DSSP file (Angstrom, degrees, kcal/mol; ACC not computed):
  #  RESIDUE AA STRUCTURE BP1 BP2  ACC     N-H-->O    O-->H-N    N-H-->O    O-->H-N    TCO  KAPPA ALPHA  PHI   PSI    X-CA   Y-CA   Z-CA
    1    1 A M              0   0    0      0, 0.0     2,-0.3     0, 0.0     0, 0.0   0.000 360.0 360.0 360.0 126.6  105.7  145.3  -70.6
    2    2 A L        -     0   0    0      1,-0.0     2,-0.4     0, 0.0     0, 0.0  -0.610 360.0-146.6 -76.2 132.7  106.6  145.0  -66.9
    3    3 A Q        -     0   0    0     -2,-0.3     2,-0.5     0, 0.0    -1,-0.0  -0.826  15.8-124.5-101.2 139.0  105.9  147.9  -64.7
    4    4 A A        -     0   0    0     -2,-0.4     2,-0.5     1,-0.0     0, 0.0  -0.676  22.0-145.5 -82.3 132.9  108.1  148.7  -61.8
    5    5 A T        -     0   0    0     -2,-0.5     2,-0.5     2,-0.0    -1,-0.0  -0.814  12.5-134.0 -95.6 132.3  106.2  148.7  -58.5
    6    6 A T        -     0   0    0     -2,-0.5    -2,-0.0     3,-0.0     0, 0.0  -0.758  11.5-149.4 -89.0 132.9  107.5  151.2  -56.1
    7    7 A V        -     0   0    0     -2,-0.5     2,-0.1     1,-0.0    -2,-0.0  -0.884  22.7-120.8 -99.6 125.3  107.9  150.0  -52.6
    8    8 A P        -     0   0    0      0, 0.0    -1,-0.0     0, 0.0     0, 0.0  -0.392  27.7-120.4 -69.6 136.9  107.4  152.7  -50.0
    9    9 A D     >  -     0   0    0     -2,-0.1     4,-2.5     1,-0.1     3,-0.3  -0.226  31.0 -97.9 -68.8 166.1  110.3  153.3  -47.8
   10   10 A A  H  > S+     0   0    0      1,-0.2     4,-2.7     2,-0.2     5,-0.2   0.862 123.4  51.4 -54.7 -41.2  110.0  152.8  -44.1
   11   11 A K  H  > S+     0   0    0      2,-0.2     4,-2.4     1,-0.2    -1,-0.2   0.890 110.4  48.1 -65.1 -41.0  109.5  156.5  -43.4
   12   12 A T  H  > S+     0   0    0     -3,-0.3     4,-2.8     2,-0.2     5,-0.2   0.947 113.5  48.3 -64.6 -50.0  106.7  156.8  -46.0
   13   13 A A  H  X S+     0   0    0     -4,-2.5     4,-2.6     1,-0.2    -2,-0.2   0.899 111.6  49.2 -60.0 -42.3  105.0  153.7  -44.6
   14   14 A Y  H  X S+     0   0    0     -4,-2.7     4,-2.4    -5,-0.2    -1,-0.2   0.932 111.8  47.8 -64.2 -44.2  105.3  155.0  -41.0
   15   15 A N  H  X S+     0   0    0     -4,-2.4     4,-2.5     1,-0.2    -2,-0.2   0.869 112.1  50.9 -67.6 -35.6  103.8  158.4  -41.9
   16   16 A T  H  X S+     0   0    0     -4,-2.8     4,-2.6     2,-0.2    -1,-0.2   0.932 111.5  47.0 -65.2 -43.1  100.9  156.7  -43.9
   17   17 A A  H  X S+     0   0    0     -4,-2.6     4,-2.5    -5,-0.2    -2,-0.2   0.929 112.7  49.5 -68.4 -38.5  100.1  154.5  -40.9
   18   18 A R  H  X S+     0   0    0     -4,-2.4     4,-2.5     2,-0.2    -1,-0.2   0.937 113.1  46.9 -58.0 -48.3  100.3  157.5  -38.5
   19   19 A D  H  X S+     0   0    0     -4,-2.5     4,-2.4     1,-0.2    -2,-0.2   0.915 113.2  49.2 -63.9 -42.5   97.9  159.5  -40.9
   20   20 A M  H  X S+     0   0    0     -4,-2.6     4,-2.8     2,-0.2    -1,-0.2   0.876 109.3  51.2 -63.3 -41.8   95.6  156.7  -41.2
   21   21 A A  H  X S+     0   0    0     -4,-2.5     4,-2.3     2,-0.2    -1,-0.2   0.927 111.2  48.6 -58.7 -47.2   95.5  156.1  -37.4
   22   22 A A  H  X S+     0   0    0     -4,-2.5     4,-2.5     2,-0.2    -2,-0.2   0.937 113.6  47.4 -62.4 -44.9   94.7  159.9  -36.9
   23   23 A A  H  X S+     0   0    0     -4,-2.4     4,-2.4     1,-0.2    -2,-0.2   0.936 113.3  46.4 -65.3 -47.0   91.9  159.8  -39.5
   24   24 A N  H  X S+     0   0    0     -4,-2.8     4,-2.1     1,-0.2    -1,-0.2   0.837 112.9  51.6 -61.0 -33.0   90.4  156.6  -38.1
   25   25 A Y  H  X S+     0   0    0     -4,-2.3     4,-3.0     2,-0.2    -2,-0.2   0.936 109.4  49.1 -70.8 -45.5   90.6  158.0  -34.6
   26   26 A K  H  X S+     0   0    0     -4,-2.5     4,-1.9     2,-0.2    -2,-0.2   0.897 113.3  46.0 -60.7 -40.8   88.9  161.2  -35.6
   27   27 A A  H  X S+     0   0    0     -4,-2.4     4,-2.1     2,-0.2    -1,-0.2   0.929 113.1  50.1 -64.4 -45.8   86.1  159.2  -37.4
   28   28 A A  H  X S+     0   0    0     -4,-2.1     4,-2.3     1,-0.2    -2,-0.2   0.913 109.5  51.4 -59.7 -47.0   85.7  156.9  -34.4
   29   29 A R  H  X S+     0   0    0     -4,-3.0     4,-1.3     1,-0.2    -1,-0.2   0.863 106.2  54.4 -64.8 -33.6   85.5  159.9  -32.0
   30   30 A A  H  < S+     0   0    0     -4,-1.9     4,-0.4    -5,-0.2     3,-0.4   0.911 109.2  49.1 -64.4 -41.4   82.8  161.5  -34.1
   31   31 A R  H >< S+     0   0    0     -4,-2.1     3,-1.4     1,-0.2     4,-0.2   0.906 106.6  56.5 -60.7 -38.5   80.8  158.2  -33.7
   32   32 A C  H >< S+     0   0    0     -4,-2.3     3,-1.7     1,-0.2    -1,-0.2   0.805  93.8  67.4 -63.2 -29.2   81.5  158.4  -30.0
   33   33 A D  T 3< S+     0   0    0     -4,-1.3    -1,-0.2    -3,-0.4    -2,-0.2   0.661  88.4  68.1 -69.7 -13.5   79.8  161.8  -29.8
   34   34 A T  T <  S+     0   0    0     -3,-1.4    -1,-0.3    -4,-0.4     2,-0.3   0.622  98.3  57.3 -77.8 -15.4   76.4  160.2  -30.7
   35   35 A V  S <  S-     0   0    0     -3,-1.7     2,-0.2    -4,-0.2     0, 0.0  -0.734  70.4-152.2-117.0 164.3   76.3  158.4  -27.3
   36   36 A T     >  +     0   0    0     -2,-0.3     4,-0.8     4,-0.0     5,-0.1  -0.717  51.3  15.7-124.4 173.9   76.4  159.7  -23.7
   37   37 A G  H >> S-     0   0    0     -2,-0.2     4,-1.5     1,-0.2     3,-0.9  -0.098 119.0 -16.8  65.0-154.8   77.5  158.3  -20.3
   38   38 A N  H 3> S+     0   0    0      1,-0.3     4,-2.7     2,-0.2     5,-0.2   0.843 131.6  61.0 -59.2 -38.1   79.7  155.3  -19.9
   39   39 A P  H 3> S+     0   0    0      0, 0.0     4,-2.2     0, 0.0    -1,-0.3   0.885 105.6  50.9 -58.8 -32.8   79.2  153.9  -23.4
   40   40 A R  H <X S+     0   0    0     -3,-0.9     4,-2.8    -4,-0.8    -2,-0.2   0.928 109.2  49.2 -64.0 -44.9   80.7  157.2  -24.7
   41   41 A E  H  X S+     0   0    0     -4,-1.5     4,-2.4     1,-0.2    -1,-0.2   0.909 113.1  48.1 -61.2 -44.5   83.7  156.8  -22.4
   42   42 A V  H  X S+     0   0    0     -4,-2.7     4,-2.8    44,-0.2    -1,-0.2   0.895 110.4  50.3 -62.9 -43.8   84.2  153.2  -23.6
   43   43 A C  H  X S+     0   0    0     -4,-2.2     4,-1.7    -5,-0.2    -2,-0.2   0.896 112.2  47.2 -66.4 -39.1   83.9  154.2  -27.1
   44   44 A V  H  X S+     0   0    0     -4,-2.8     4,-2.7     2,-0.2    -2,-0.2   0.924 113.3  48.8 -68.1 -40.5   86.5  157.0  -26.7
   45   45 A A  H  X S+     0   0    0     -4,-2.4     4,-2.9     1,-0.2    -2,-0.2   0.911 110.2  51.8 -65.0 -42.8   88.9  154.6  -24.9
   46   46 A E  H  X S+     0   0    0     -4,-2.8     4,-2.0     2,-0.2    -1,-0.2   0.861 110.7  48.4 -58.6 -40.8   88.4  152.0  -27.6
   47   47 A A  H  X S+     0   0    0     -4,-1.7     4,-2.4     2,-0.2    -2,-0.2   0.896 112.5  48.0 -65.5 -48.2   89.3  154.7  -30.2
   48   48 A K  H  X S+     0   0    0     -4,-2.7     4,-3.2     2,-0.2     5,-0.2   0.940 110.0  51.8 -61.3 -45.1   92.3  155.7  -28.3
   49   49 A A  H  X S+     0   0    0     -4,-2.9     4,-2.4     1,-0.2    -2,-0.2   0.886 110.4  47.7 -58.2 -40.8   93.5  152.2  -27.8
   50   50 A E  H  X S+     0   0    0     -4,-2.0     4,-2.5     2,-0.2     5,-0.2   0.921 113.3  48.2 -68.7 -42.5   93.2  151.4  -31.5
   51   51 A R  H  X S+     0   0    0     -4,-2.4     4,-3.1     1,-0.2     5,-0.3   0.958 112.4  49.2 -61.6 -46.9   95.1  154.6  -32.5
   52   52 A V  H  X S+     0   0    0     -4,-3.2     4,-3.4     1,-0.2     5,-0.3   0.957 112.0  50.1 -54.1 -51.2   97.9  153.9  -29.9
   53   53 A R  H  X S+     0   0    0     -4,-2.4     4,-2.5    -5,-0.2     5,-0.2   0.939 114.2  42.0 -56.2 -53.3   98.2  150.3  -31.3
   54   54 A V  H  X S+     0   0    0     -4,-2.5     4,-2.2     1,-0.2    -1,-0.2   0.920 118.1  46.5 -60.7 -44.9   98.4  151.3  -34.9
   55   55 A E  H  X S+     0   0    0     -4,-3.1     4,-2.6    -5,-0.2    -2,-0.2   0.923 114.2  46.5 -63.7 -44.0  100.8  154.2  -34.2
   56   56 A E  H  X S+     0   0    0     -4,-3.4     4,-2.5    -5,-0.3     5,-0.2   0.879 113.7  49.6 -70.0 -37.9  103.1  152.2  -31.8
   57   57 A E  H  X S+     0   0    0     -4,-2.5     4,-2.0    -5,-0.3    -1,-0.2   0.888 113.0  46.2 -63.8 -39.9  103.2  149.3  -34.3
   58   58 A A  H  X S+     0   0    0     -4,-2.2     4,-2.2    -5,-0.2    -2,-0.2   0.899 113.8  48.5 -69.8 -41.1  104.1  151.5  -37.2
   59   59 A G  H  X S+     0   0    0     -4,-2.6     4,-2.6     2,-0.2     5,-0.2   0.905 111.4  49.3 -66.6 -39.8  106.7  153.3  -35.1
   60   60 A A  H  X S+     0   0    0     -4,-2.5     4,-2.9     1,-0.2     5,-0.4   0.900 111.8  50.1 -66.6 -41.0  108.3  150.1  -33.9
   61   61 A A  H  < S+     0   0    0     -4,-2.0    -1,-0.2    -5,-0.2    -2,-0.2   0.898 111.8  47.7 -61.2 -37.9  108.4  148.8  -37.5
   62   62 A Y  H  < S+     0   0    0     -4,-2.2    -2,-0.2     1,-0.2    -1,-0.2   0.938 118.4  38.8 -76.9 -39.4  110.0  152.0  -38.7
   63   63 A K  H  < S-     0   0    0     -4,-2.6    -2,-0.2    -5,-0.2    -1,-0.2   0.879  89.2-163.4 -69.2 -36.5  112.7  152.0  -35.9
   64   64 A N     <  +     0   0    0     -4,-2.9     2,-0.3    -5,-0.2    -3,-0.1   0.878  38.8 131.1  53.0  48.4  113.0  148.2  -36.2
   65   65 A T     >  -     0   0    0     -5,-0.4     4,-2.2     1,-0.1    -1,-0.2  -0.912  68.6-123.5-123.8 155.8  114.8  147.8  -32.9
   66   66 A L  H  > S+     0   0    0     -2,-0.3     4,-2.4     1,-0.2     5,-0.2   0.903 114.5  51.6 -61.7 -39.5  114.2  145.5  -30.1
   67   67 A K  H  > S+     0   0    0      2,-0.2     4,-2.8     1,-0.2     5,-0.2   0.939 109.0  50.8 -59.3 -49.7  113.8  148.5  -27.7
   68   68 A A  H  > S+     0   0    0      1,-0.2     4,-2.3     2,-0.2    -1,-0.2   0.899 111.2  47.2 -61.4 -39.0  111.2  150.1  -30.0
   69   69 A Y  H  X S+     0   0    0     -4,-2.2     4,-2.1    -9,-0.2    -1,-0.2   0.933 113.6  49.2 -73.3 -38.5  109.1  146.9  -30.3
   70   70 A T  H  X S+     0   0    0     -4,-2.4     4,-2.3     2,-0.2    -2,-0.2   0.928 112.1  47.7 -62.0 -44.4  109.2  146.5  -26.4
   71   71 A Q  H  X S+     0   0    0     -4,-2.8     4,-2.4     1,-0.2    -1,-0.2   0.876 110.1  52.4 -64.6 -36.8  108.2  150.1  -25.8
   72   72 A A  H  X S+     0   0    0     -4,-2.3     4,-2.3    -5,-0.2     5,-0.2   0.888 108.5  50.2 -69.8 -35.0  105.4  149.8  -28.3
   73   73 A R  H  X S+     0   0    0     -4,-2.1     4,-2.4     2,-0.2    -2,-0.2   0.916 111.3  50.1 -67.0 -36.6  104.0  146.7  -26.5
   74   74 A M  H  X S+     0   0    0     -4,-2.3     4,-2.3     2,-0.2    -2,-0.2   0.953 112.7  45.1 -63.3 -45.9  104.2  148.5  -23.2
   75   75 A R  H  X S+     0   0    0     -4,-2.4     4,-2.2     1,-0.2    -1,-0.2   0.870 112.4  51.6 -69.2 -33.4  102.3  151.6  -24.5
   76   76 A I  H  X S+     0   0    0     -4,-2.3     4,-2.5     2,-0.2    -1,-0.2   0.915 110.0  50.2 -69.6 -39.4   99.7  149.3  -26.2
   77   77 A A  H  X S+     0   0    0     -4,-2.4     4,-1.9    -5,-0.2    -2,-0.2   0.908 109.1  50.7 -58.4 -43.1   99.3  147.5  -22.9
   78   78 A D  H  X S+     0   0    0     -4,-2.3     4,-2.4     2,-0.2    -2,-0.2   0.892 112.1  47.9 -63.3 -43.2   98.8  150.8  -21.1
   79   79 A A  H  X S+     0   0    0     -4,-2.2     4,-2.0     1,-0.2   -30,-0.2   0.902 111.3  50.3 -63.0 -43.0   96.1  151.9  -23.7
   80   80 A N  H  X S+     0   0    0     -4,-2.5     4,-2.7     2,-0.2    -1,-0.2   0.842 107.6  54.0 -65.7 -34.8   94.4  148.6  -23.4
   81   81 A Y  H  X S+     0   0    0     -4,-1.9     4,-2.8     2,-0.2     5,-0.2   0.936 107.8  50.2 -64.4 -46.7   94.3  149.0  -19.6
   82   82 A D  H  X S+     0   0    0     -4,-2.4     4,-1.9     2,-0.2    -2,-0.2   0.886 111.3  48.9 -59.4 -35.1   92.6  152.4  -20.0
   83   83 A R  H  X S+     0   0    0     -4,-2.0     4,-2.1   -38,-0.2    -2,-0.2   0.946 112.4  47.4 -64.6 -47.4   90.1  150.9  -22.3
   84   84 A D  H  X S+     0   0    0     -4,-2.7     4,-1.2     1,-0.2    -2,-0.2   0.862 109.3  53.5 -63.4 -35.5   89.4  148.0  -19.9
   85   85 A K  H  < S+     0   0    0     -4,-2.8     4,-0.5     2,-0.2    -1,-0.2   0.905 108.4  50.9 -67.2 -41.0   89.1  150.4  -17.0
   86   86 A A  H >< S+     0   0    0     -4,-1.9     3,-1.2    -5,-0.2   -44,-0.2   0.894 105.8  54.9 -62.2 -37.8   86.5  152.4  -19.0
   87   87 A R  H >< S+     0   0    0     -4,-2.1     3,-1.2     1,-0.2    -1,-0.2   0.799  99.9  62.5 -66.2 -28.4   84.5  149.3  -19.6
   88   88 A C  G >< S+     0   0    0     -4,-1.2     3,-1.1     1,-0.2    -1,-0.2   0.629  84.1  78.6 -67.0 -16.5   84.5  148.7  -15.8
   89   89 A G  G <  S+     0   0    0     -3,-1.2    -1,-0.2    -4,-0.5    -2,-0.2   0.699  80.9  66.4 -66.7 -21.6   82.6  151.9  -15.5
   90   90 A A  G <  S+     0   0    0     -3,-1.2     2,-0.3    -4,-0.2    -1,-0.2   0.646  98.1  60.1 -77.9 -14.8   79.4  150.1  -16.5
   91   91 A V    <   -     0   0    0     -3,-1.1     2,-0.3    -4,-0.2     0, 0.0  -0.730  69.4-152.7-113.6 164.5   79.3  147.9  -13.4
   92   92 A T    >>  +     0   0    0     -2,-0.3     4,-0.8     4,-0.1     3,-0.8  -0.774  48.1   6.4-128.3 171.7   79.1  148.7   -9.7
   93   93 A G  H 3> S-     0   0    0     -2,-0.3     4,-1.5     1,-0.2     3,-0.3  -0.206 122.9 -11.6  61.4-138.3   80.1  147.4   -6.3
   94   94 A N  H 3> S+     0   0    0      1,-0.2     4,-2.9     2,-0.2    -1,-0.2   0.847 132.7  62.3 -68.2 -34.2   82.3  144.4   -6.0
   95   95 A D  H <> S+     0   0    0     -3,-0.8     4,-2.5     1,-0.2    -1,-0.2   0.920 105.0  49.0 -54.5 -43.1   81.8  143.5   -9.7
   96   96 A R  H  X S+     0   0    0     -4,-0.8     4,-2.6    -3,-0.3     5,-0.2   0.924 108.7  51.0 -63.1 -43.9   83.5  146.8  -10.5
   97   97 A D  H  X S+     0   0    0     -4,-1.5     4,-2.3     1,-0.2    -2,-0.2   0.895 112.8  47.9 -58.7 -45.1   86.4  146.1   -8.1
   98   98 A V  H  X S+     0   0    0     -4,-2.9     4,-2.4     1,-0.2    -1,-0.2   0.898 110.4  51.1 -64.3 -41.8   86.9  142.7   -9.7
   99   99 A C  H  X S+     0   0    0     -4,-2.5     4,-2.2    -5,-0.2    -2,-0.2   0.891 110.8  47.4 -62.6 -40.1   86.8  144.2  -13.1
  100  100 A I  H  X S+     0   0    0     -4,-2.6     4,-2.7     2,-0.2    -1,-0.2   0.899 112.8  49.4 -67.7 -41.1   89.4  146.8  -12.3
  101  101 A K  H  X S+     0   0    0     -4,-2.3     4,-2.6    -5,-0.2    -2,-0.2   0.901 110.9  51.6 -63.6 -37.7   91.7  144.0  -10.7
  102  102 A Q  H  X S+     0   0    0     -4,-2.4     4,-2.5     2,-0.2    -2,-0.2   0.909 110.2  47.0 -64.0 -44.1   91.2  142.0  -13.8
  103  103 A A  H  X S+     0   0    0     -4,-2.2     4,-2.2     1,-0.2    -2,-0.2   0.907 113.2  50.0 -65.6 -38.8   92.2  144.9  -16.0
  104  104 A K  H  X S+     0   0    0     -4,-2.7     4,-2.8     2,-0.2    -2,-0.2   0.912 109.5  50.6 -61.6 -43.1   95.2  145.5  -13.8
  105  105 A A  H  X S+     0   0    0     -4,-2.6     4,-2.8     1,-0.2     5,-0.2   0.902 109.9  50.6 -60.9 -42.9   96.2  141.9  -13.9
  106  106 A T  H  X S+     0   0    0     -4,-2.5     4,-2.6     2,-0.2    -1,-0.2   0.908 110.2  50.1 -63.3 -39.9   96.0  142.0  -17.7
  107  107 A L  H  X S+     0   0    0     -4,-2.2     4,-2.8     2,-0.2     5,-0.3   0.979 112.4  45.8 -60.3 -53.9   98.2  145.1  -17.9
  108  108 A I  H  X S+     0   0    0     -4,-2.8     4,-2.5     1,-0.2    -2,-0.2   0.904 112.3  52.2 -60.7 -40.0  100.8  143.5  -15.6
  109  109 A A  H  X S+     0   0    0     -4,-2.8     4,-3.0     2,-0.2    -1,-0.2   0.950 111.3  46.8 -54.7 -50.8  100.7  140.2  -17.6
  110  110 A A  H  X S+     0   0    0     -4,-2.6     4,-2.1     1,-0.2    -2,-0.2   0.918 113.1  47.5 -59.2 -44.4  101.3  142.1  -20.9
  111  111 A R  H  X S+     0   0    0     -4,-2.8     4,-2.2     2,-0.2    -1,-0.2   0.890 112.7  49.1 -66.3 -40.0  104.1  144.2  -19.5
  112  112 A A  H  X S+     0   0    0     -4,-2.5     4,-2.8    -5,-0.3    -2,-0.2   0.918 110.9  51.2 -61.2 -46.1  105.8  141.1  -18.0
  113  113 A D  H  X S+     0   0    0     -4,-3.0     4,-2.5     2,-0.2    -2,-0.2   0.887 110.4  49.0 -57.9 -43.1  105.4  139.2  -21.4
  114  114 A A  H  X S+     0   0    0     -4,-2.1     4,-2.0     2,-0.2    -2,-0.2   0.935 114.8  44.8 -63.1 -48.1  107.0  142.2  -23.3
  115  115 A T  H  X S+     0   0    0     -4,-2.2     4,-2.2     1,-0.2    -2,-0.2   0.921 114.4  47.9 -61.8 -47.4  109.9  142.3  -20.8
  116  116 A A  H  X S+     0   0    0     -4,-2.8     4,-2.3     1,-0.2    -1,-0.2   0.879 111.2  50.5 -64.3 -39.5  110.4  138.5  -20.9
  117  117 A D  H  X S+     0   0    0     -4,-2.5     4,-2.4     1,-0.2    -1,-0.2   0.908 110.8  50.7 -66.2 -39.1  110.3  138.4  -24.7
  118  118 A R  H  X S+     0   0    0     -4,-2.0     4,-2.3     2,-0.2    -2,-0.2   0.925 110.7  46.3 -61.0 -46.2  112.8  141.1  -24.8
  119  119 A K  H  X S+     0   0    0     -4,-2.2     4,-2.6     1,-0.2    -1,-0.2   0.894 111.9  53.5 -66.2 -39.9  115.2  139.4  -22.4
  120  120 A M  H  X S+     0   0    0     -4,-2.3     4,-2.2     1,-0.2    -2,-0.2   0.908 109.8  47.4 -62.2 -43.3  114.7  136.1  -24.3
  121  121 A I  H  X S+     0   0    0     -4,-2.4     4,-2.1     2,-0.2    -1,-0.2   0.877 111.1  49.6 -61.9 -41.0  115.6  137.7  -27.6
  122  122 A E  H  X S+     0   0    0     -4,-2.3     4,-2.4     2,-0.2    -2,-0.2   0.882 110.7  51.9 -69.3 -36.2  118.7  139.4  -26.2
  123  123 A A  H  X S+     0   0    0     -4,-2.6     4,-2.4     1,-0.2    -2,-0.2   0.929 110.4  47.2 -61.0 -47.0  119.8  136.0  -24.6
  124  124 A R  H  X S+     0   0    0     -4,-2.2     4,-2.4     1,-0.2    -1,-0.2   0.877 112.6  49.9 -68.1 -36.5  119.5  134.2  -27.9
  125  125 A S  H  X S+     0   0    0     -4,-2.1     4,-2.2     1,-0.2    -1,-0.2   0.892 112.5  46.6 -71.0 -36.7  121.4  137.0  -29.7
  126  126 A N  H  X S+     0   0    0     -4,-2.4     4,-2.4     2,-0.2    -2,-0.2   0.891 112.5  49.7 -67.1 -36.3  124.2  136.9  -27.1
  127  127 A A  H  X S+     0   0    0     -4,-2.4     4,-2.9     2,-0.2     5,-0.2   0.938 110.2  51.7 -68.5 -44.4  124.4  133.1  -27.3
  128  128 A R  H  X S+     0   0    0     -4,-2.4     4,-2.3     1,-0.2    -2,-0.2   0.935 111.6  47.9 -58.6 -45.5  124.5  133.4  -31.3
  129  129 A E  H  X S+     0   0    0     -4,-2.2     4,-2.5     1,-0.2    -1,-0.2   0.904 110.1  51.6 -62.9 -40.9  127.4  135.9  -30.9
  130  130 A D  H  X S+     0   0    0     -4,-2.4     4,-2.5     2,-0.2    -1,-0.2   0.907 110.1  48.8 -56.9 -46.1  129.2  133.7  -28.5
  131  131 A K  H  X S+     0   0    0     -4,-2.9     4,-2.3     2,-0.2    -2,-0.2   0.905 110.6  49.3 -62.7 -41.9  128.9  130.8  -30.8
  132  132 A L  H  X S+     0   0    0     -4,-2.3     4,-2.5     1,-0.2    -2,-0.2   0.902 110.9  51.1 -64.3 -41.7  130.2  132.7  -33.8
  133  133 A T  H  X S+     0   0    0     -4,-2.5     4,-2.1     1,-0.2    -2,-0.2   0.910 109.7  49.1 -64.4 -41.0  133.1  134.0  -31.8
  134  134 A A  H  X S+     0   0    0     -4,-2.5     4,-1.8     2,-0.2    -1,-0.2   0.911 113.0  47.6 -64.3 -39.4  134.1  130.5  -30.6
  135  135 A E  H  X S+     0   0    0     -4,-2.3     4,-2.5     1,-0.2    -2,-0.2   0.893 109.9  54.0 -67.8 -36.0  133.9  129.1  -34.3
  136  136 A Y  H  X S+     0   0    0     -4,-2.5     4,-2.3     1,-0.2    -1,-0.2   0.892 107.4  50.0 -62.8 -40.5  135.9  132.1  -35.4
  137  137 A R  H  X S+     0   0    0     -4,-2.1     4,-1.9     2,-0.2    -1,-0.2   0.891 109.9  50.6 -64.6 -39.4  138.6  131.2  -32.9
  138  138 A V  H  X S+     0   0    0     -4,-1.8     4,-2.4     2,-0.2    -2,-0.2   0.929 109.8  51.0 -63.5 -47.3  138.6  127.6  -34.1
  139  139 A A  H  X S+     0   0    0     -4,-2.5     4,-1.5     1,-0.2    -2,-0.2   0.920 110.1  48.7 -60.3 -42.7  139.0  128.8  -37.7
  140  140 A L  H  X S+     0   0    0     -4,-2.3     4,-0.9     1,-0.2    -1,-0.2   0.869 108.6  54.6 -64.5 -36.4  142.0  131.0  -36.7
  141  141 A E  H >< S+     0   0    0     -4,-1.9     3,-0.7     1,-0.2     4,-0.3   0.912 106.8  50.5 -63.6 -42.2  143.5  128.1  -34.9
  142  142 A K  H >< S+     0   0    0     -4,-2.4     3,-1.5     1,-0.2     4,-0.3   0.852 102.9  61.0 -64.6 -32.7  143.3  126.0  -38.1
  143  143 A C  H >< S+     0   0    0     -4,-1.5     3,-1.8     1,-0.3    -1,-0.2   0.768  87.8  73.8 -67.3 -22.8  145.0  128.8  -40.0
  144  144 A D  T << S+     0   0    0     -4,-0.9    -1,-0.3    -3,-0.7    -2,-0.2   0.737  81.9  69.2 -64.7 -15.9  148.0  128.4  -37.7
  145  145 A A  T <  S+     0   0    0     -3,-1.5    -1,-0.3    -4,-0.3    -2,-0.2   0.715  97.3  66.2 -73.1 -18.1  148.8  125.1  -39.6
  146  146 A F  S <  S-     0   0    0     -3,-1.8     2,-0.3    -4,-0.3     3,-0.0  -0.539  71.3-150.7 -99.9 169.2  149.7  127.4  -42.7
  147  147 A A    >   -     0   0    0     -2,-0.2     3,-1.0     4,-0.0     4,-0.5  -0.959  50.4 -14.1-139.4 154.5  152.4  129.9  -43.1
  148  148 A G  T 3> S-     0   0    0     -2,-0.3     4,-2.3     1,-0.2     3,-0.4  -0.279 124.9  -0.1  60.7-134.4  152.9  133.1  -45.2
  149  149 A A  H 3> S+     0   0    0      1,-0.3     4,-2.6     2,-0.2    -1,-0.2   0.845 133.0  54.6 -57.0 -40.9  150.5  133.9  -47.9
  150  150 A A  H <> S+     0   0    0     -3,-1.0     4,-2.3     1,-0.2    -1,-0.3   0.897 109.2  49.5 -69.3 -36.7  148.4  130.8  -47.4
  151  151 A K  H  > S+     0   0    0     -4,-0.5     4,-3.0    -3,-0.4    -2,-0.2   0.938 110.5  50.6 -57.9 -51.8  148.0  131.8  -43.6
  152  152 A D  H  X S+     0   0    0     -4,-2.3     4,-2.2     1,-0.2    -2,-0.2   0.877 110.1  48.9 -53.7 -43.9  147.0  135.3  -44.6
  153  153 A Q  H  X S+     0   0    0     -4,-2.6     4,-2.6     2,-0.2    -1,-0.2   0.906 112.2  49.6 -60.9 -46.1  144.4  133.9  -47.0
  154  154 A C  H  X S+     0   0    0     -4,-2.3     4,-2.7     1,-0.2    -2,-0.2   0.947 111.8  46.8 -62.3 -47.6  143.0  131.6  -44.4
  155  155 A V  H  X S+     0   0    0     -4,-3.0     4,-2.4     1,-0.2    -1,-0.2   0.902 113.0  49.4 -62.1 -40.6  142.7  134.3  -41.8
  156  156 A D  H  X S+     0   0    0     -4,-2.2     4,-2.3     2,-0.2    -1,-0.2   0.887 110.5  50.6 -65.0 -38.4  141.1  136.7  -44.3
  157  157 A A  H  X S+     0   0    0     -4,-2.6     4,-2.5     2,-0.2    -2,-0.2   0.904 111.4  49.1 -66.6 -42.2  138.6  133.9  -45.3
  158  158 A A  H  X S+     0   0    0     -4,-2.7     4,-2.1     2,-0.2     6,-0.2   0.902 111.5  48.8 -60.0 -41.5  137.8  133.3  -41.5
  159  159 A K  H  <>S+     0   0    0     -4,-2.4     5,-2.4     1,-0.2     4,-0.3   0.921 113.6  46.8 -65.7 -42.2  137.3  137.1  -40.9
  160  160 A T  H ><5S+     0   0    0     -4,-2.3     3,-0.8     1,-0.2    -2,-0.2   0.917 113.9  48.0 -67.2 -45.0  135.0  137.3  -44.0
  161  161 A A  H 3<5S+     0   0    0     -4,-2.5    -2,-0.2     1,-0.2    -1,-0.2   0.840 119.9  37.5 -63.1 -37.6  133.0  134.1  -42.9
  162  162 A Y  T 3<5S-     0   0    0     -4,-2.1    -1,-0.2    -5,-0.2    -2,-0.2   0.226 108.2-117.4-106.9  11.2  132.5  135.2  -39.4
  163  163 A G  T < 5       0   0    0     -3,-0.8    -3,-0.2    -4,-0.3    -4,-0.1   0.826 360.0 360.0  62.7  32.0  132.0  138.9  -40.0
  164  164 A K      <       0   0    0     -5,-2.4    -4,-0.2    -6,-0.2    -5,-0.1   0.458 360.0 360.0-101.0 360.0  135.1  140.0  -38.0
């Protein structure tokens, strides 16, 4: 006998991911309490970065929009920057300055990549829409060769084919 497997809907999957992220964060924070000084700060920053990553990816998947995915990548980049800055606390002097500059450069690169990817996807989408519109116009022009009911059927077929 076949059993029906239930596929969790998007809201359930989102809530489950959020709850797991919160539980994992709480456990990680408890582990962080066993250390002191900069290693503790790094541990806490890593726990926060992981929680943000899981929550943002789940939220973006739930919303399933280009804007949500871009915002998630930005927030993840910010959390990773905070983690990287905490790691820089272990070094001093010029090495610390270099470490912080490297963390900032990584943040800027991640944000730029997210923005560029969004723009590229939008451009492809716009190009695809333009192509479909052009093909639809060609199909309508071909329908002009018909008259009456045949033309109406041709136009309806073109509308259906091109989602107009």
